[in-house]
N, C-alpha and C positions, 0 to 999 in steps of 0.2 A: 535130287531132280535125279534121275539115273542118267550115265554120261552117256549114252549109245541114242540114247532120246533128245537128249539136249543139242548133237552135234546135228544130227536129223531137223532139231525144229529149226535152229541156227542155217543150215546147208537150205530150206526154204526160202529166206530171207535175201541169199544172194542170186542177182542176176548172172546170167549164162555167160560161159569165158566171151569174150570179144577179140578178135583179131585187129592186130593196130593198123589206122590206114596212111601211116606215115612212120617211118624210123630215118633214124639220120645219126653222123658223127659229126659233130661239133667243135671245130678245132679251137682250142681258147687262150694261141697262141705264146704258150708258155710251157710248152714239151707235152700237156694235157688234148687229148680228145672225146669228147665226154658223148655216150650213147643217150639217145631221146627218141622218146617214140612218144604218137599220139595215136587215140582209138575213142571211140564213142562218136558223138554227131557233132562235124565240124562248127557249125553256128551253135554250138548249147552252151551252158556254163561251163565255163574253164575250169579247171582243179587240177593244182601239181601234187604230188605226192612224192612225198621224201623219206624215204626208208631210212632203216635201223642200221645202228652200228657204232660210230661209222663205220663203213668198210663192207654191210650186209647185202650191200643189191637190190635190184629191184626184179619182181618178177610177174608173171601173167595174174597169179591170183589176187594179185593189189589192186586188178582193173576190175574185180567183182565187187566191190562196193557201192559202185556207181550204175544208175540206170544209165546205158550208153546211148537212149532217146533223149535224155534231161543232159547231160554231162559232156564236156569234150575234155578227155583224161589226160592228160601229161604223167607221164613217168621217164625217169633217168636213173643212172649209174651214176653216181655221184664219183668223185677222181679215185683213180684208184685201185676202182672195186666194178664187180659185172663185166659190162662189155666196154666198158672204156677205157682207156689206154694214156700210157703204161702201166701194166697190172701191177698192186702191191706198193706203187712207188710212192714217198711219203715227202716227196721234192715237190716245193711248190702247192703241198697239199695242207692249207689252215681252214680253220672255219671263216674266215673274211676270203680266202678262195670261194669254199662253196657258195658264201652270200652272191659274191660276184657272178657267179656259176650262174644263178639262180635268174638273175636279172638280165643275163646273158640272151638266156631263153627265154625269157618272158616277151623282151625287145624283138628277137628274130623271130616268134612265133606271131607277132603285131598283138599283145595282150594288154589292156592299161589295168585290170585287174581279172584277180583270178581267188577262187579257194584255194589255202592252203591246207594241206591234210597230211599229218606227219604221227609217227609211234616212237617211242623210246629216245634216241638217239633226233630221228625225225622230229619229236616234239619239239627237240632242243633246238636245232637247226630250222626251226620254222618259226620260234620267238625270238631268235637272234634274227633272221630275214626280217621278221616284223617291226621290230624294234629298230632296224636301219631303216626300213623302206614303209613308214607307217604307211603310207597312202596306196598301197600297191594288194595289199590282201583284204578280198570282200568279206573275210571272214575264215577264222581258224579251226580247225577240228583237230585235238590232239588227243593222244591214247597213250598210257603208261608214261606218265611223264617224268622225265628226265630233268635236272635242272645244270648239272654237269659243277656239281659243288663236292667241293672236299670232303663232306661226311657222306654224301652218296656213294663218290669213290671208296671212302674206308670199309663204310656196312658191307658191299659187295668183295673185295680185296684187301679188307683189313678182319677177314672171320665174323662178321655180322651175319650174313646169312649162310656162313659156315654153321653157324650153331644150331641152325634147324637142319640141316646137312651134313652133319660132321663127315663123317665116310668119304662123302662125296668129296667136300673140302681137303679132306685128308689125301686122296688122290691129286689136286690140282696142288697143294701145298707141297706134297711129297716129291716132285719132284726138284725141288731149290732147296738148297742145303739150310740147315738150322740158323746161322748167324746171317743168312739173307731175307727171310724171310718175315721181318721186321718191315719191307717195300718190297711186298710182291708186285706191284706195277717194273718197281724200277729192277728188280730181279729178272724179271720174265721177259722186258724191255733188253736187255743185254743180252739175250737169250734169240728174242725172235729179230734181232740187227747183229748176229755175230757174225754172220756173212758166210758161213756154213748152210748151205742148203738144207741138209740133212738134219742138223740142229734144228735151226728155222721152223720147218713143216713138225717136228715132233711139238714144239713147244707151242705152238699155233694150235695145232690139235689138241694139247692138253686146255689151252685158253679158252677155245671154242666152245670145247667140250665142258666146261662149267658153267659158262652162262646157259650153254643148250638145255642144260639139265636144269635148268631152273626155271626154265618159262613157262611150262604148263601149270596149271593146279592138279591136273594129271600125271605126273613127274612122279618115276619111283626114283628120282636119283641116279640111274643108268648113265653112263658116258657111251657117246662114240664117236666113232671117228670120220669125220669131213673131208670128203675130197680136198686132194694135198693144197692144190692150188687158189679154192674157195678160204680153207681153213689159213693158210697163209695171207690172203691178201685182208680177210677179217680181224686177225688177230694183231698184224704189225698196224691196221690204221688205226683203229679202236687203240692201243696202245700207246702209240705213237700221239694222237689228240689227248687221253687221259694224261700221259705223264708233263704235256705241256698244259695241265686244265684248261684243256679244249680253245687256248689261247684265248683264252677272256683277260680283260684290263685287271678283276679281282676277285675272289672269290663272292657270289652271291648278287652277281652280276643282272642274273636273268631278271629277280625279286625287284631291284633295286630300279631296273628300267621301264617297271610294267606300267606306270603313269604315262608312255608312250603312246601302247596300244591299247589303252584301257574306253576308246571309243569301238573298236572292233570285234562285232559280235563271234560268236564261237562257244563251242562245248567240250568239256574235259571228259573223255572215257577213260575210266581207271579201275583197274580190278583190286578187288579189297587185298586180298592175298598176293599181290606181284612180289616178288623175291628178289628181282632184280631193279627195280625202283618202288621203293615201299612211298604208302599212298600220301605219306608227309607231304611231299613235293607237292603233288597234284590237290592236296588241300591249300596248304599254302598260296602257290598260286592265283588257286579258285576266290582267295581272302581281296585278291590284289587285284584281279580281273572284275569289276562288275558287270562290265556284258558279258561276261562269258558263265558257264552252268556248269558246274560237275556234275556228272552220273558216277555214282560210285557202283562199281559191277560186285554182287554179294558172292557167288561162287565163280570166281575166276581170277587167276595170274597176270600172268604178262602179254603172252601171246596175243597176236593181232588173232589168231584162229581161234582161240579161246570160245564158244559159241554164243557167250551171253554178252562177249564185247563185240563180237563180229553181228549180232543182232542190233545191239542198240547203236553200232556205226551206220547201219545201213539205214534207220529209222531216219539216224539224223540227217542225213544227207537225200533220203526224202523230202524231209520236210524243208531243207535249208531253202532251196527254191522257190517256195510260198512264205517265206519270211520278207 
């Protein structure tokens, strides 16, 4: 399929941009304030959107996967990123804080059950939230599955993806002295939390560029400089979570706890050529989730904006209210 034809076809599936009818900052009581917005139909089927990263933040484009006549769309910026404050902060910022934030948002909005929609780290968080509160998700819709395992981190930060993009990996690795390259997450951590802002921004941009270069099937491996404030929050938060193994109790925890959510219906949309989150994780998840259906997109990588992934997600969200 021609790249531009595919993009035009996907765009036809997307709903027009919609403005939020409710925007607020929620004080979580421990130094963090969370940005939350609602759009669409106030009386519609609630769906909460969990963005990636950690540290990616939400954007207006994320509303466009849901028919605003059907859905009550809830987006929020997770701790430390986007419009949430304090920016780039890692204190009181763990997976379990985020799970508690999701529940607090649900309670504040008076919602009993909602669809949980998340991609990449958002898929990780959706699964952990569901396993912690299995009576709250009406359905799970996941994209670009990341299970927060050591093997996945080794793939992306230990040279696995770099074997396919050696010139891009060389730029990412080249900022670190050879004697520290055995643990790139730790090496970048020391610089992202150095206390020197110029150093933190430099390494944050390199961290963000490495990931962004891998996101799309159409990538040529080129890197670009993200805005300093965005890159610093994104890189610091990702690194903070990854160096702490997602704050999980043990490696492989999500798959081990799939029995807790085996009753929840849902779908997994996975790009066949996802360099950031290889399809093996989605495949293993689907094997342990009898109520979930895996939809492998042949001509797609990781990004939410990939035409095939976008079209499939919109179709799923069209069909979901009929189930």
